[in-house]
Each structure stands twice: as structure tokens, then as C-alpha cells.
MDTraj code that builds the backbone (N, CA, C; nanometers):
import mdtraj as md
import numpy as np

residues = "MET PRO ASP GLY LYS ARG GLY SER LYS LYS THR ALA ALA ASP LEU ALA PHE ASN ALA VAL VAL GLY ARG ASN ILE LYS TYR LEU ARG ARG ALA ASN LYS LEU ASN GLN THR LYS VAL ALA ASP HIS CYS LYS VAL LYS PHE GLN GLN LEU GLN LYS TYR GLU LYS GLY ILE ASN GLY CYS THR ALA PHE ARG LEU HIS GLN LEU ALA LYS ILE PHE ASN VAL SER MET GLU VAL LEU VAL ASP PRO LYS MET ILE THR GLN HIS ARG GLY PHE THR GLY GLN ASP ASP TRP LEU ASP LYS GLU LEU THR PRO GLN ASP ALA GLY TYR LEU LYS PRO GLN LYS ASP ILE GLY SER LEU GLU GLU ILE MET GLU ALA VAL LYS CYS PRO".split()
xyz = np.array([
    [0.4176, -1.0138, -3.3224],
    [0.3299, -1.0165, -3.2596],
    [0.2025, -0.9882, -3.3580],
    [0.0775, -1.0445, -3.2824],
    [-0.0156, -0.9998, -3.4728],
    [-0.0897, -0.9261, -3.4301],
    [-0.0461, -0.8267, -3.3105],
    [-0.1678, -0.6942, -3.2975],
    [-0.0686, -0.6173, -3.2808],
    [0.0706, -0.6130, -3.3136],
    [0.1866, -0.5018, -3.3105],
    [0.2189, -0.4384, -3.1843],
    [0.2123, -0.4791, -3.0823],
    [0.1916, -0.4322, -2.9471],
    [0.3100, -0.4999, -2.8524],
    [0.3753, -0.4653, -2.8052],
    [0.4829, -0.4988, -2.7201],
    [0.3931, -0.5812, -2.6003],
    [0.4743, -0.7174, -2.5265],
    [0.4574, -0.7518, -2.4080],
    [0.2987, -0.7932, -2.4177],
    [0.2403, -0.8840, -2.3127],
    [0.1444, -0.9332, -2.2770],
    [0.0213, -0.8778, -2.2059],
    [-0.0753, -0.9114, -2.2988],
    [-0.2183, -0.8433, -2.2119],
    [-0.2421, -0.8167, -2.0867],
    [-0.2867, -0.6852, -2.0411],
    [-0.2965, -0.6937, -1.9263],
    [-0.4272, -0.7573, -1.8473],
    [-0.3993, -0.7726, -1.7470],
    [-0.4574, -0.8295, -1.6628],
    [-0.6057, -0.7456, -1.5765],
    [-0.6962, -0.7976, -1.5384],
    [-0.7774, -0.7209, -1.4658],
    [-0.6901, -0.6264, -1.3610],
    [-0.6066, -0.7680, -1.2700],
    [-0.5467, -0.7858, -1.1655],
    [-0.4314, -0.6585, -1.1616],
    [-0.3638, -0.6451, -1.2920],
    [-0.2321, -0.5326, -1.3856],
    [-0.3435, -0.3944, -1.3632],
    [-0.4520, -0.3949, -1.4411],
    [-0.5214, -0.2753, -1.4349],
    [-0.5940, -0.2271, -1.3092],
    [-0.5885, -0.2633, -1.2183],
    [-0.6658, -0.2553, -1.0720],
    [-0.5335, -0.2095, -0.9948],
    [-0.4156, -0.2800, -1.0396],
    [-0.2795, -0.2168, -0.9345],
    [-0.2115, -0.1289, -0.9768],
    [-0.2102, -0.0827, -1.1429],
    [-0.1848, 0.0643, -1.2123],
    [-0.2968, 0.1822, -1.1783],
    [-0.4266, 0.1258, -1.1622],
    [-0.4577, 0.1973, -1.0986],
    [-0.4960, 0.2870, -0.9634],
    [-0.4658, 0.1700, -0.8588],
    [-0.4313, 0.1804, -0.7296],
    [-0.2610, 0.2778, -0.7184],
    [-0.1836, 0.2628, -0.7949],
    [-0.0527, 0.3317, -0.7824],
    [-0.0568, 0.4436, -0.8579],
    [-0.1549, 0.4877, -0.9668],
    [-0.1943, 0.5894, -0.9879],
    [-0.2740, 0.7298, -0.9359],
    [-0.3269, 0.6060, -0.8378],
    [-0.4035, 0.7726, -0.7783],
    [-0.3418, 0.7957, -0.6669],
    [-0.2864, 0.6950, -0.6015],
    [-0.1518, 0.7339, -0.4984],
    [-0.0835, 0.8546, -0.5217],
    [0.0172, 0.8110, -0.6559],
    [0.0849, 0.9413, -0.6844],
    [0.0664, 1.0279, -0.7238],
    [-0.1323, 1.0557, -0.8036],
    [-0.1629, 1.2026, -0.7609],
    [-0.1870, 1.2531, -0.6788],
    [-0.2145, 1.1832, -0.5506],
    [-0.2647, 1.2098, -0.4550],
    [-0.1271, 1.2870, -0.3667],
    [-0.0146, 1.1747, -0.3706],
    [0.0931, 1.2527, -0.3220],
    [0.1197, 1.3848, -0.3776],
    [0.1838, 1.3374, -0.5150],
    [0.1748, 1.4575, -0.5732],
    [0.1254, 1.6100, -0.5430],
    [0.0236, 1.6053, -0.5733],
    [-0.1135, 1.7055, -0.5374],
    [-0.0538, 1.7788, -0.3911],
    [-0.0719, 1.6804, -0.2822],
    [-0.0495, 1.6724, -0.1149],
    [0.1009, 1.7626, -0.1393],
    [0.1949, 1.7529, -0.1973],
    [0.3361, 1.8144, -0.1958],
    [0.3062, 1.9306, -0.2936],
    [0.2269, 1.9474, -0.3185],
    [0.2061, 2.1029, -0.4454],
    [0.2706, 2.0902, -0.5390],
    [0.3152, 1.9882, -0.6345],
    [0.3728, 1.9547, -0.7184],
    [0.3110, 1.9307, -0.8280],
    [0.3751, 1.9988, -0.9544],
    [0.3117, 1.9778, -1.0730],
    [0.3261, 1.8549, -1.1349],
    [0.2900, 1.8352, -1.2420],
    [0.3606, 1.6930, -1.3391],
    [0.5074, 1.7165, -1.3803],
    [0.4947, 1.8341, -1.4385],
    [0.6504, 1.8480, -1.5381],
    [0.7458, 1.8276, -1.3999],
    [0.7910, 1.9029, -1.3127],
    [0.8170, 1.9225, -1.1946],
    [0.8588, 1.7410, -1.1353],
    [0.7603, 1.6598, -1.1151],
    [0.7844, 1.4879, -1.0714],
    [0.8246, 1.4534, -1.1914],
    [0.7616, 1.4700, -1.3456],
    [0.8531, 1.3706, -1.4381],
    [0.9670, 1.4135, -1.5025],
    [1.0239, 1.5766, -1.4488],
    [1.1515, 1.5957, -1.4839],
    [1.2906, 1.5206, -1.3835],
    [1.2128, 1.5296, -1.2134],
    [1.2924, 1.4497, -1.1721],
    [1.3128, 1.2868, -1.2211],
    [1.2171, 1.2712, -1.2723],
    [1.2088, 1.0981, -1.2839],
    [1.2895, 1.0809, -1.4463],
    [1.2865, 1.1854, -1.4917],
    [1.3662, 1.1911, -1.6227],
    [1.2419, 1.1304, -1.7393],
    [1.1747, 1.1734, -1.7094],
    [1.0144, 1.1108, -1.8128],
    [0.9552, 1.2373, -1.8748],
    [0.8640, 1.2209, -1.9649],
    [0.8166, 1.3588, -2.0337],
    [0.6858, 1.3883, -1.9065],
    [0.6223, 1.4437, -1.8858],
    [0.4910, 1.4721, -1.7893],
    [0.3434, 1.3752, -1.8506],
    [0.3689, 1.3568, -1.9966],
    [0.2691, 1.2920, -2.0570],
    [0.3216, 1.1533, -1.9798],
    [0.3578, 1.0841, -1.9702],
    [0.4165, 0.9356, -1.8772],
    [0.3762, 0.9601, -1.7907],
    [0.4005, 1.0363, -1.7201],
    [0.3252, 1.0975, -1.5550],
    [0.2017, 1.0301, -1.5553],
    [0.1309, 1.1612, -1.6621],
    [-0.0235, 1.1625, -1.6396],
    [-0.0518, 0.9866, -1.6728],
    [0.0536, 0.9356, -1.8007],
    [-0.0629, 0.7462, -1.8121],
    [-0.0345, 0.6793, -1.6646],
    [0.0966, 0.7415, -1.5888],
    [0.1132, 0.6438, -1.4466],
    [-0.0301, 0.6915, -1.3808],
    [-0.0431, 0.8293, -1.3718],
    [-0.1882, 0.8692, -1.2766],
    [-0.2899, 0.7986, -1.3088],
    [-0.3270, 0.7869, -1.4402],
    [-0.4194, 0.7519, -1.4815],
    [-0.4607, 0.6191, -1.5034],
    [-0.3360, 0.5466, -1.4547],
    [-0.3335, 0.3987, -1.4267],
    [-0.3139, 0.3028, -1.5812],
    [-0.2679, 0.4468, -1.7075],
    [-0.2766, 0.3553, -1.8356],
    [-0.1598, 0.2773, -1.8247],
    [-0.0547, 0.3209, -1.7875],
    [0.0938, 0.2293, -1.7708],
    [0.1309, 0.2110, -1.6336],
    [0.1508, 0.0858, -1.6546],
    [0.2454, 0.0517, -1.4771],
    [0.4094, 0.1389, -1.4262],
    [0.4109, 0.1412, -1.3634],
    [0.5512, 0.1698, -1.3093],
    [0.6131, 0.0461, -1.3069],
    [0.7757, 0.0917, -1.3265],
    [0.8605, -0.0056, -1.2680],
    [0.9012, -0.0313, -1.1564],
    [0.9853, -0.0964, -1.0784],
    [1.0198, -0.0880, -0.9269],
    [1.0965, 0.0028, -0.9261],
    [1.1817, 0.0430, -1.0594],
    [1.2702, 0.1441, -1.0621],
    [1.2400, 0.2543, -0.9976],
    [1.1090, 0.3318, -1.0878],
    [1.0440, 0.4246, -1.1305],
    [0.9648, 0.4491, -0.9942],
    [0.8859, 0.3551, -0.9194],
    [0.8062, 0.3289, -0.7827],
    [0.9307, 0.3936, -0.7037],
    [1.0479, 0.3416, -0.6926],
    [1.1727, 0.3877, -0.6006],
    [1.1860, 0.5466, -0.5888],
    [1.2182, 0.5710, -0.7098],
    [1.2138, 0.7378, -0.7471],
    [1.1031, 0.8265, -0.7237],
    [0.9857, 0.7850, -0.7485],
    [0.8451, 0.8312, -0.7074],
    [0.8509, 0.8421, -0.5365],
    [0.8864, 0.7118, -0.4866],
    [0.8875, 0.7069, -0.3282],
    [1.0086, 0.8185, -0.2878],
    [1.0842, 0.8078, -0.3462],
    [1.2102, 0.9241, -0.2923],
    [1.1696, 1.0907, -0.3046],
    [1.0783, 1.1110, -0.4429],
    [1.0218, 1.2116, -0.4633],
    [0.9434, 1.2832, -0.2935],
    [0.8459, 1.1973, -0.3212],
    [0.7693, 1.2231, -0.2085],
    [0.7978, 1.1864, -0.0393],
    [0.8965, 1.1261, -0.0765],
    [0.9464, 1.1134, 0.0807],
    [0.8576, 1.0482, 0.1675],
    [0.8476, 0.8815, 0.1085],
    [0.7400, 0.7699, 0.1380],
    [0.8243, 0.6563, 0.0969],
    [0.7525, 0.5513, 0.1534],
    [0.8661, 0.3726, 0.1491],
    [0.7285, 0.3442, -0.0044],
    [0.7886, 0.2916, -0.0970],
    [0.7422, 0.2145, -0.1738],
    [0.6139, 0.1627, -0.1438],
    [0.6322, 0.0882, -0.0624],
    [0.4597, 0.0330, 0.0400],
    [0.3582, 0.1028, 0.0244],
    [0.3728, 0.2563, 0.0365],
    [0.2470, 0.3379, 0.0681],
    [0.2233, 0.4016, -0.1046],
    [0.2913, 0.4176, -0.1998],
    [0.2526, 0.4166, -0.2775],
    [0.1863, 0.2786, -0.3664],
    [0.1959, 0.1314, -0.3010],
    [0.1242, 0.0464, -0.3858],
    [0.0389, 0.0003, -0.2678],
    [-0.0272, 0.0584, -0.1761],
    [-0.1216, 0.0520, -0.0644],
    [-0.2494, 0.0984, -0.1211],
    [-0.3345, 0.0612, -0.1681],
    [-0.4676, 0.0633, -0.2277],
    [-0.5295, 0.1723, -0.0878],
    [-0.5222, 0.1364, 0.0283],
    [-0.5953, 0.2050, 0.1264],
    [-0.5504, 0.3164, 0.1640],
    [-0.4359, 0.3683, 0.0854],
    [-0.3553, 0.4871, 0.1694],
    [-0.4497, 0.6243, 0.1721],
    [-0.4838, 0.6354, 0.0212],
    [-0.5570, 0.7719, 0.0281],
    [-0.6582, 0.8014, 0.1284],
    [-0.7622, 0.6807, 0.1618],
    [-0.8008, 0.6731, 0.3060],
    [-0.8511, 0.6922, 0.3638],
    [-0.6506, 0.6395, 0.4081],
    [-0.5792, 0.6440, 0.5508],
    [-0.5382, 0.7722, 0.5788],
    [-0.5035, 0.8627, 0.4959],
    [-0.4323, 0.9473, 0.4566],
    [-0.5447, 1.1015, 0.4718],
    [-0.6289, 1.0434, 0.4179],
    [-0.7369, 1.2155, 0.3781],
    [-0.7933, 1.2810, 0.4947],
    [-0.7893, 1.1885, 0.6049],
    [-0.8425, 1.3304, 0.7221],
    [-0.7698, 1.3602, 0.7863],
    [-0.6378, 1.3140, 0.7360],
    [-0.5241, 1.4233, 0.7546],
    [-0.4577, 1.5567, 0.6871],
    [-0.5044, 1.5376, 0.5946],
    [-0.4608, 1.6622, 0.4299],
    [-0.5991, 1.7846, 0.4504],
    [-0.7343, 1.7430, 0.5130],
    [-0.8356, 1.8269, 0.4841],
    [-0.8603, 1.8392, 0.3428],
    [-0.8180, 1.8004, 0.2232],
    [-0.7912, 1.8034, 0.1178],
    [-0.9217, 1.7067, 0.0443],
    [-1.0408, 1.6335, 0.1120],
    [-1.1037, 1.5671, 0.0501],
    [-1.2235, 1.6077, -0.0297],
    [-1.2114, 1.7383, -0.0538],
    [-1.3257, 1.7830, -0.2197],
    [-1.2487, 1.7919, -0.3351],
    [-1.1254, 1.8058, -0.3367],
    [-1.0726, 1.7819, -0.4482],
    [-1.0403, 1.6741, -0.5023],
    [-1.0238, 1.5570, -0.3774],
    [-1.0034, 1.4462, -0.4536],
    [-1.1088, 1.3740, -0.4794],
    [-1.2176, 1.3535, -0.4279],
    [-1.3583, 1.3350, -0.4903],
    [-1.3686, 1.3744, -0.6012],
    [-1.3588, 1.5203, -0.6145],
    [-1.3827, 1.5496, -0.8030],
    [-1.2822, 1.4990, -0.8502],
    [-1.1750, 1.4736, -0.8593],
    [-1.1185, 1.4092, -0.9664],
    [-1.1232, 1.2875, -0.9826],
    [-1.1160, 1.2301, -0.9145],
    [-1.2088, 1.0948, -0.9288],
    [-1.2994, 1.0834, -1.0351],
    [-1.3017, 0.9728, -1.1310],
    [-1.3738, 0.9296, -1.2575],
    [-1.4732, 0.8278, -1.1775],
    [-1.6131, 0.8323, -1.2200],
    [-1.6822, 0.7209, -1.1326],
    [-1.6318, 0.6017, -1.1211],
    [-1.5501, 0.5868, -1.2112],
    [-1.5267, 0.3967, -1.2080],
    [-1.3942, 0.4244, -1.1245],
    [-1.3441, 0.5278, -1.0844],
    [-1.2399, 0.5145, -0.9756],
    [-1.2672, 0.5015, -0.8551],
    [-1.4176, 0.6246, -0.8450],
    [-1.4729, 0.6310, -0.6947],
    [-1.5124, 0.4777, -0.6566],
    [-1.5854, 0.4501, -0.7365],
    [-1.6208, 0.2910, -0.7387],
    [-1.5397, 0.2263, -0.6605],
    [-1.4187, 0.2274, -0.7035],
    [-1.3033, 0.1035, -0.6588],
    [-1.2765, 0.1427, -0.5205],
    [-1.2818, 0.2800, -0.4912],
    [-1.2449, 0.3508, -0.3682],
    [-1.3854, 0.2985, -0.2430],
    [-1.4655, 0.3542, -0.2894],
    [-1.5789, 0.3202, -0.2165],
    [-1.6632, 0.2135, -0.2397],
    [-1.7120, 0.1477, -0.1147],
    [-1.8019, -0.0177, -0.0771],
    [-1.8875, 0.0075, -0.1977],
    [-1.8964, -0.1171, -0.2949],
    [-2.0446, -0.1464, -0.3565],
    [-2.1760, -0.1730, -0.2681],
    [-2.2375, -0.0623, -0.2918],
    [-2.3897, -0.1147, -0.2179],
    [-2.4936, -0.2113, -0.3516],
    [-2.5554, -0.2571, -0.2404],
    [-2.6649, -0.3271, -0.3792],
    [-2.6369, -0.3848, -0.5193],
    [-2.5174, -0.4817, -0.4626],
    [-2.4576, -0.5286, -0.5960],
    [-2.4722, -0.7080, -0.6020],
    [-2.4819, -0.7156, -0.4704],
    [-2.4711, -0.8745, -0.4544],
    [-2.3994, -1.0002, -0.4189],
    [-2.4305, -1.0583, -0.4538],
    [-2.2582, -1.2091, -0.4449],
    [-2.2340, -1.2366, -0.5578],
    [-2.1784, -1.3200, -0.6126],
    [-2.1091, -1.3112, -0.7520],
    [-2.2586, -1.4580, -0.7709],
    [-2.2982, -1.4834, -0.7189],
    [-2.4065, -1.6070, -0.7600],
    [-2.5213, -1.5713, -0.8116],
    [-2.5367, -1.4321, -0.6962],
    [-2.6873, -1.3568, -0.7040],
    [-2.6474, -1.2641, -0.8878],
    [-2.5328, -1.2538, -0.8981],
    [-2.4987, -1.1746, -1.0387],
    [-2.5230, -1.2943, -1.1615],
    [-2.4406, -1.3728, -1.1163],
    [-2.4672, -1.4726, -1.2680],
    [-2.6065, -1.5322, -1.2461],
    [-2.7080, -1.5790, -1.1613],
    [-2.8491, -1.5909, -1.1560],
    [-2.9152, -1.4945, -1.2626],
    [-2.8690, -1.3416, -1.2131],
    [-2.9327, -1.2485, -1.2549],
    [-2.9136, -1.2323, -1.3965],
    [-2.7931, -1.2588, -1.4623],
    [-2.7446, -1.2651, -1.5864],
    [-2.7927, -1.3696, -1.7094],
    [-2.8651, -1.4563, -1.6081],
    [-2.8634, -1.5851, -1.7207],
    [-2.9832, -1.5505, -1.8102],
    [-2.9916, -1.5716, -1.9368],
    [-3.0729, -1.5549, -2.0295],
    [-3.1737, -1.6854, -2.0532],
    [-3.3243, -1.6553, -2.1068],
    [-3.3504, -1.7759, -2.0493],
    [-3.3504, -1.8593, -2.1767],
])
top = md.Topology()
chain = top.add_chain()
for i, resn in enumerate(residues, 1):
    res = top.add_residue(resn, chain, resSeq=i)
    for name in ("N", "CA", "C"):
        top.add_atom(name, md.element.get_by_symbol(name[0]), res)
traj = md.Trajectory(xyz[None], top)
């Protein structure tokens, strides 16, 4: 392969999916008061791999999602649900740490975007004269 890397290039949808899964893993791990090493050991991966899952750098296989769902005692659907954090935040009382842990890009993904406009407005605004 020309770039020396395996697999195909990640699409925007892949990256968005990985980010959702990663945030949900991190949320559930912290809600269950587990450290990365403990979760990684259960999945038989290094804690650095779990970090990559949580950051959305690497995606999880279905097998790994199944393992993680068993650890957290949830269904796999919970791990891939983009609204999982917002649905469960009211029950944990841990809003403060969640907001502090999100990067600005992550926070923007979870919160509605204001003052952006429609796609047509954006396309019109970026036209060069």
C-alpha cells in the first residue's frame, strides 16, 4: 500500500462513530469506578489500546464491544448510542467531570450547534470572489 498503513482510510462517519463509542466507554468506565488497566486486562488488551478506544482513535470490533458491554453490564446498543451520555447524566450527578473531560471538539459534537446556519448559508459564505 502506498502509505504503508493497513486498511482503508477512515471516513467522517467512522470517526464520528468511534468518538461516540469512545465517550460512552469512558463514561461507563468512570461511572463504574474502574480504571483503564482493569478494563483493558479484562479485554486482554493493553491500557493504551483502551485509551485509543476512549479517544476515538481506534474503533472497536463487534467482539470487543461485546466484551465491554459485559464488563459494564449493558447491551451493546448502549455503547453505540450517541445519546447515551445525555440520557444517563441526570441519574449520575457527575455532570461536572464529564464536561471537564470533553475536548472542545467532543463538547461540540454533543451539544447543539448555534449560529452556524444551513449548509446552503455556509456554502454561500465560503465562496471566494
